[in-house]
C-alpha positions as CSV (number, residue, x, y, z in Angstrom):
1,M,-33.4,-30.9,-23.3
2,G,-34.1,-28.3,-25.9
3,P,-32.6,-24.8,-26.3
4,K,-33.5,-22.4,-23.6
5,Y,-33.4,-19.2,-25.7
6,E,-33.9,-18.2,-29.3
7,F,-32.9,-15.2,-31.6
8,T,-35.6,-12.7,-32.3
9,D,-35.8,-10.6,-35.5
10,E,-34.0,-7.6,-33.8
11,T,-30.5,-7.1,-34.8
12,M,-28.0,-4.3,-34.3
13,D,-24.5,-3.3,-35.5
14,Y,-22.3,-2.7,-32.6
15,D,-18.4,-2.4,-32.5
16,S,-18.1,-3.9,-36.1
17,H,-20.3,-6.9,-35.1
18,T,-23.9,-7.8,-35.7
19,L,-25.8,-8.7,-32.5
20,H,-29.0,-10.4,-32.1
21,R,-31.6,-9.9,-29.3
22,I,-32.5,-13.1,-27.5
23,R,-35.7,-14.3,-26.1
24,R,-36.2,-17.0,-23.3
25,I,-38.4,-19.8,-24.7
26,K,-40.1,-20.9,-21.5
27,D,-41.7,-17.6,-20.7
28,G,-41.0,-15.4,-23.8
29,K,-39.0,-12.8,-21.8
30,L,-36.7,-10.7,-23.8
31,G,-33.0,-10.8,-23.1
32,G,-30.0,-8.9,-24.2
33,W,-27.7,-9.0,-27.2
34,I,-25.3,-11.7,-28.4
35,E,-23.4,-12.3,-31.6
36,S,-23.9,-16.1,-31.9
37,E,-24.9,-19.1,-29.8
38,D,-21.2,-19.5,-28.9
39,N,-21.6,-16.4,-26.7
40,L,-24.4,-17.8,-24.3
41,S,-24.7,-21.4,-23.3
42,Q,-28.0,-23.2,-23.8
43,K,-27.2,-25.1,-20.5
44,G,-27.6,-24.0,-16.9
45,N,-29.2,-20.8,-15.8
46,C,-26.7,-18.3,-17.4
47,W,-28.3,-15.4,-19.1
48,V,-27.7,-12.3,-20.9
49,G,-30.4,-9.6,-20.0
50,D,-31.6,-6.1,-20.4
51,N,-29.3,-4.2,-22.8
52,A,-26.1,-6.2,-22.2
53,K,-23.9,-7.2,-25.0
54,V,-21.9,-10.3,-25.3
55,Y,-19.9,-10.9,-28.5
56,D,-16.5,-11.6,-30.3
57,D,-15.8,-15.0,-28.9
58,A,-16.8,-14.2,-25.4
59,Q,-18.7,-17.0,-23.5
60,V,-21.3,-16.9,-20.6
61,S,-22.0,-20.3,-19.0
62,G,-23.0,-22.1,-15.8
63,N,-25.2,-19.7,-13.7
64,A,-23.6,-16.6,-14.6
65,Q,-25.6,-13.4,-15.4
66,V,-24.7,-10.5,-17.5
67,Y,-27.3,-7.7,-17.5
68,D,-28.0,-3.9,-17.5
69,N,-25.7,-2.2,-20.0
70,A,-22.6,-4.5,-19.4
71,R,-20.3,-5.4,-22.3
72,V,-18.4,-8.6,-22.5
73,F,-16.2,-9.4,-25.5
74,C,-12.8,-10.6,-26.8
75,Y,-12.5,-14.2,-25.4
76,S,-13.8,-13.3,-22.0
77,R,-15.1,-16.1,-19.9
78,I,-18.1,-15.5,-17.5
79,R,-18.9,-18.6,-15.6
80,G,-20.1,-20.2,-12.3
81,N,-22.3,-17.7,-10.3
82,A,-20.6,-14.6,-11.5
83,Q,-22.5,-11.5,-12.2
84,I,-21.6,-8.6,-14.6
85,Y,-23.9,-5.6,-14.5
86,G,-24.2,-1.8,-14.6
87,N,-22.0,-0.4,-17.3
88,A,-19.3,-2.9,-16.6
89,Y,-16.7,-3.5,-19.3
90,I,-15.0,-7.0,-19.7
91,H,-12.4,-7.3,-22.3
92,G,-10.4,-10.6,-22.7
93,S,-10.8,-11.4,-18.9
94,D,-12.3,-14.1,-16.7
95,V,-14.8,-13.7,-14.0
96,Y,-16.1,-16.7,-12.1
97,G,-17.1,-18.3,-8.8
98,D,-19.5,-15.8,-7.0
99,A,-17.6,-12.7,-8.2
100,R,-19.3,-9.5,-9.1
101,V,-18.1,-6.7,-11.6
102,Y,-20.5,-3.8,-11.8
103,D,-21.0,0.0,-12.0
104,N,-18.5,1.5,-14.4
105,A,-15.6,-1.0,-13.6
106,A,-13.5,-2.3,-16.4
107,L,-11.4,-5.5,-16.8
108,C,-9.0,-6.0,-19.6
109,W,-6.3,-8.2,-20.9
110,S,-6.4,-11.5,-19.1
111,A,-7.5,-10.1,-15.7
112,K,-9.2,-12.6,-13.3
113,V,-11.8,-11.9,-10.7
114,Y,-13.1,-14.9,-8.8
115,D,-14.3,-16.5,-5.5
116,N,-16.3,-13.7,-3.8
117,A,-14.4,-10.7,-5.0
118,K,-15.9,-7.6,-6.2
119,V,-14.8,-4.8,-8.6
120,Y,-17.1,-1.8,-9.0
121,E,-17.5,1.9,-9.3
122,Y,-14.9,3.2,-11.6
123,A,-12.2,0.6,-10.7
124,N,-9.9,-0.6,-13.6
125,V,-8.2,-4.1,-13.4
126,N,-6.1,-5.2,-16.2
127,N,-2.9,-7.3,-17.5
128,Y,-2.9,-10.7,-15.7
129,V,-4.1,-9.3,-12.4
130,K,-5.8,-11.7,-10.0
131,I,-8.5,-10.4,-7.7
132,H,-9.9,-13.1,-5.4
133,G,-11.1,-14.2,-2.0
134,N,-13.3,-11.5,-0.5
135,A,-11.2,-8.6,-2.1
136,R,-12.9,-5.4,-3.0
137,I,-11.5,-2.9,-5.7
138,F,-13.5,0.3,-6.1
139,G,-13.5,4.0,-6.5
140,H,-11.0,4.9,-9.2
141,A,-8.5,2.3,-8.0
142,H,-6.2,0.9,-10.8
143,V,-4.7,-2.5,-10.4
144,H,-2.5,-3.7,-13.4
145,S,0.5,-5.7,-14.0
146,I,3.4,-6.6,-16.2
147,G,3.9,-9.5,-13.8
148,E,1.1,-11.0,-11.7
149,A,-0.3,-8.4,-9.2
150,Q,-2.9,-9.9,-6.8
151,V,-5.4,-8.5,-4.2
152,Y,-7.1,-11.2,-2.2
153,D,-8.4,-12.3,1.2
154,N,-10.3,-9.5,2.6
155,A,-8.0,-6.7,1.2
156,K,-9.5,-3.5,-0.2
157,V,-8.0,-1.1,-2.8
158,Y,-10.0,2.1,-3.5
159,G,-9.8,5.9,-4.0
160,N,-7.1,6.6,-6.6
161,A,-4.9,4.0,-5.3
162,E,-2.7,1.9,-7.8
163,I,-1.3,-1.5,-7.5
164,Y,1.0,-2.9,-10.1
165,D,4.0,-5.2,-11.2
166,D,4.1,-8.1,-9.0
167,A,2.8,-6.5,-5.8
168,K,0.3,-8.4,-3.6
169,I,-2.2,-6.9,-1.2
170,Y,-3.9,-9.4,1.1
171,G,-5.2,-10.3,4.6
172,N,-7.3,-7.3,5.8
173,A,-4.9,-4.7,4.2
174,I,-6.4,-1.4,2.8
175,V,-4.8,0.7,0.2
176,Y,-6.4,4.0,-0.8
177,G,-6.1,7.7,-1.5
178,R,-3.4,8.2,-4.0
179,A,-1.0,5.4,-2.6
180,K,0.9,3.2,-4.9
181,V,2.2,-0.3,-4.2
182,F,4.4,-1.9,-6.9
183,D,7.4,-3.9,-7.7
184,A,7.3,-7.0,-5.6
185,A,6.1,-5.2,-2.5
186,R,3.6,-6.9,0.0
187,V,1.0,-5.3,2.1
188,F,-1.0,-7.6,4.3
189,G,-2.3,-8.2,7.9
190,N,-4.3,-5.2,9.0
191,A,-1.8,-2.7,7.3
192,D,-3.4,0.7,6.1
193,I,-1.7,2.6,3.2
194,Y,-3.0,5.9,2.1
195,G,-2.4,9.5,1.1
196,E,0.4,9.5,-1.5
197,A,2.5,6.8,0.2
198,L,4.7,4.6,-1.9
199,I,5.6,0.9,-1.1
200,Y,7.9,-0.8,-3.6
201,G,10.9,-2.9,-4.1
202,Y,10.7,-5.9,-1.9
203,A,9.2,-4.0,0.9
204,Q,6.6,-5.5,3.3
205,V,4.0,-3.6,5.4
206,Y,2.0,-5.8,7.7
207,D,0.3,-6.3,11.1
208,D,-1.3,-3.1,12.1
209,A,1.2,-0.8,10.5
210,Q,0.2,2.5,8.9
211,V,2.0,4.3,6.0
212,Y,0.6,7.6,4.7
213,D,1.3,11.1,3.6
214,S,4.2,11.2,1.2
215,A,6.0,8.4,3.1
216,E,7.9,5.8,1.2
217,V,8.9,2.3,2.1
218,D,11.2,0.5,-0.3
219,C,14.0,-2.0,-0.9
220,K,13.7,-4.8,1.5
221,A,12.5,-2.6,4.4
222,K,9.7,-4.0,6.8
223,V,7.0,-2.0,8.6
224,F,5.0,-3.9,11.1
225,G,3.5,-4.1,14.6
226,D,1.6,-0.9,15.1
227,A,4.3,1.3,13.5
228,V,3.2,4.5,11.7
229,I,5.3,6.0,8.9
230,C,4.1,9.4,7.6
231,G,5.2,12.9,6.5
232,H,8.2,12.6,4.1
233,T,9.7,9.7,5.9
234,E,11.5,7.1,3.9
235,V,12.3,3.6,5.3
236,Y,14.7,1.7,3.0
237,N,17.3,-0.9,2.7
238,N,16.9,-3.5,5.4
239,D,15.3,-1.1,7.8
240,K,12.7,-2.6,10.2
241,V,10.0,-0.5,11.8
242,A,7.7,-1.5,14.6
243,N,5.7,-0.4,17.7
244,S,5.1,3.3,17.4
245,N,3.4,5.5,20.0
246,I,4.4,8.8,18.4
247,I,1.8,11.6,17.8
248,N,2.5,14.9,15.9
249,K,0.7,18.3,16.3
250,N,-2.2,16.9,14.0
251,N,-2.6,14.0,16.1
252,C,-0.9,11.8,13.6
253,K,1.5,9.1,14.5
254,L,5.2,9.3,13.5
255,T,7.7,6.4,13.5
256,T,9.9,4.2,15.6
257,V,12.8,2.9,13.6
258,I,14.3,-0.5,14.6
259,Q,17.1,-1.5,12.2
260,D,19.4,-4.6,12.2
261,F,22.2,-3.6,14.4
262,I,25.9,-4.0,13.6
263,Y,26.4,-4.0,17.4
264,N,23.4,-5.1,19.5
265,I,22.4,-2.5,22.1
266,D,22.0,-4.1,25.7
267,D,18.9,-3.6,27.8
268,S,20.2,-0.5,29.5
269,N,20.4,1.1,26.1
270,K,23.9,2.7,27.1
271,F,27.0,3.5,25.2
272,N,30.5,3.7,26.5
273,V,29.8,7.4,27.0
274,K,32.9,9.7,27.3
275,I,31.2,12.9,28.2
276,E,27.6,13.7,29.1
277,Y,25.9,17.2,29.0
278,S,22.7,18.1,30.9
279,S,21.8,20.7,28.4
280,I,22.5,22.1,24.9
281,D,24.1,25.2,26.5
282,E,26.5,23.2,28.5
283,Y,27.5,21.2,25.5
284,F,28.2,24.3,23.5
285,S,30.0,26.2,26.2
286,S,32.3,23.1,26.7
287,S,32.9,22.3,23.0
288,Y,33.6,26.0,22.2
289,Q,36.2,26.3,25.0
290,N,37.9,23.1,24.3
291,D,37.4,23.0,20.6
292,T,36.4,19.4,21.0
293,K,34.8,17.0,18.3
294,L,33.4,14.1,20.3
295,D,33.2,10.5,19.2
296,T,30.2,9.9,21.6
297,L,27.5,12.3,22.5
298,I,24.4,12.3,24.7
299,I,22.1,15.4,24.6
300,C,19.6,16.1,27.3
301,T,16.9,18.8,27.4
302,A,17.9,21.5,29.8
303,D,14.6,21.5,31.7
304,T,13.6,17.9,31.9
305,K,17.2,16.4,31.9
306,I,15.9,13.7,29.9
307,P,18.5,12.2,27.3
308,I,17.1,12.8,23.8
309,I,19.9,12.3,21.4
310,K,22.7,9.7,21.6
311,L,25.3,9.6,18.8
312,E,28.3,7.3,18.7
313,K,31.1,6.8,16.0
314,I,32.0,3.1,15.7
315,E,34.2,1.0,13.5
316,K,33.3,-2.2,11.8
317,D,35.4,-3.9,9.2
318,E,37.7,-1.0,9.1
319,Q,34.9,1.4,8.2
320,L,33.6,4.3,10.2
321,K,29.9,4.1,10.9
322,Y,27.5,6.0,13.0
323,K,25.1,4.7,15.7
324,L,22.3,7.1,16.4
325,I,19.6,6.9,19.1
326,V,16.7,9.4,19.6
327,D,14.4,9.0,22.4
328,L,11.8,11.7,23.2
329,T,9.5,11.3,26.2
330,I,6.8,13.6,27.8
331,E,5.4,12.6,31.1
332,N,6.9,9.2,30.8
333,K,5.3,8.4,27.4
334,E,7.6,7.7,24.7
335,L,6.9,9.9,21.6
336,F,9.7,9.6,19.2
337,S,12.5,7.0,19.0
338,I,15.1,6.1,16.5
339,Q,17.7,3.3,16.8
340,T,19.9,2.8,13.8
341,V,23.3,2.3,12.5
342,I,24.1,4.3,9.4
343,E,27.1,3.6,7.2
344,T,27.7,6.9,5.5
345,K,27.8,10.6,6.4
346,A,25.3,11.4,3.7
347,R,22.8,9.1,5.1
348,L,23.4,10.2,8.6
349,S,22.9,13.8,7.5
350,R,19.7,12.8,5.9
351,K,18.5,10.9,8.9
352,V,19.3,14.0,11.2
353,L,17.4,16.4,8.9
354,Q,14.4,14.1,9.0
355,M,14.6,13.9,12.8
356,I,14.9,17.8,13.2
357,E,11.9,18.3,10.9
358,S,9.9,15.8,13.0
359,L,11.0,17.7,16.2
360,D,9.5,20.8,14.9
361,A,6.0,19.2,15.3
362,Y,6.5,19.1,19.1
363,P,6.0,22.4,20.9
364,E,8.1,20.7,23.8
365,F,11.1,20.2,21.6
366,A,10.8,22.7,18.8
367,K,12.8,25.3,20.9
368,Y,15.8,22.9,20.7
369,T,15.8,22.1,17.0
370,N,18.1,24.9,15.9
371,D,20.6,24.1,18.6
372,L,20.3,20.4,18.1
373,A,21.1,20.7,14.3
374,D,24.2,22.9,15.1
375,C,25.3,20.5,17.7
376,L,24.9,17.3,15.5
377,W,26.7,18.9,12.5
378,R,29.7,19.6,14.8
379,V,29.7,16.0,16.0
380,I,29.3,14.7,12.4
C-alpha cells in the first residue's frame, strides 16, 4: 500500500520547530500539523486533524486520533484507539488503548493513560503516573508522582484534589474537593474523600468509608466499613475505624474509633468498676468531699442515666496506659462511640479534647461538656 497522506505547501514555525500541514491522499482532506513522517504512521487509521500539532519525536500510530487544537510532542506515544483533542497538551507521555485526553488537560513527563481511562477539563497528570481501567481525572485535579501514583478501576479524582507519591486510588473510590492522598496511602472500594481531608503515610480508606472536612488519616491507620471521619479528627498510628452511625448538627456523620486493644473488651463492655456515679453532680460532690482521684470512672448523664464515658488506667509491660470508652445514645440509637487504648497522657488529653469538641455538636450533650472536661482532667 502507498502512503495515506502527503505534505502540503503550508508550513509554520512553532515552538522552534517547522511544522507541515498534511493532506489525506484518498479524499484530499486537509489534516493538522506534523514535523516529519516519523510523527504520524502511514499505516492504520491514525490521523492528525484540524489544527492539532504533533512534533519533536512524538509518534501517533494504530487507530489513534489527534485533533482540534491538541499538542503532542517530546517522545510522546499515542497509539491503539486513543483520542487526544480539545486543547489537550501531551508532553513526553503515552496514551493508548481506548483512552481519551481532552479539553485543557495536560500530561507530562512519562505519564501513562490507557485502557478506557479519561483525563479532561483542566486536569494535570505528570511524572510516571498511571491512569487506567475506567478511571476519570477531571476538574482541576492534579495527579503527580516521584514514585508511581496510580488511579484505576472506576475511581474518580476531580475538583482540586491532589494525588501524589506512591498513592493509589482504585475500585469505585472518589477523591475530590481539595483533598490530598499521598505517600503510600490507598483509597479503594466505595470510599469517598473530599473537603480538605488528608490521607497519607501507609493509611488505607476503603469499603463505604468517608473522610472529609479537615480530617486526617495517616501512619498505618485504616478507615473502613461505613465509618465517617470529619471535622478536625485525626486517625493515626494503627487506629482502625469502622461502622459509624453518628450524625452532627449539620447532619454530617462523625466517627466510631475501633483500635487494636492491649486488653480485649468482653461482650458486656464492662470494666472492673470500683465506683459508679449516676450524674456529673454526684461525681463532683463525692470527689470533692473525699479528694479522690479514681483509677476507673464511669460517667452517666443525670437525666437519662445512660453511661457516656468510661475511663480506666491500666498497666501493660510496667507502663501506665489509659483505656477510654465513649458511648453516646439517644432513643436507643448509637451516635458517638470511641473504644481505644492510649499510651501517653498527651495523647489522652488530645483525644479528650476532640471528644469534648464533638459533644458540643449535640444539644442533648452540650450542656455536659464543661463538667465532662473538668471531670476528666481530674481523673487524668
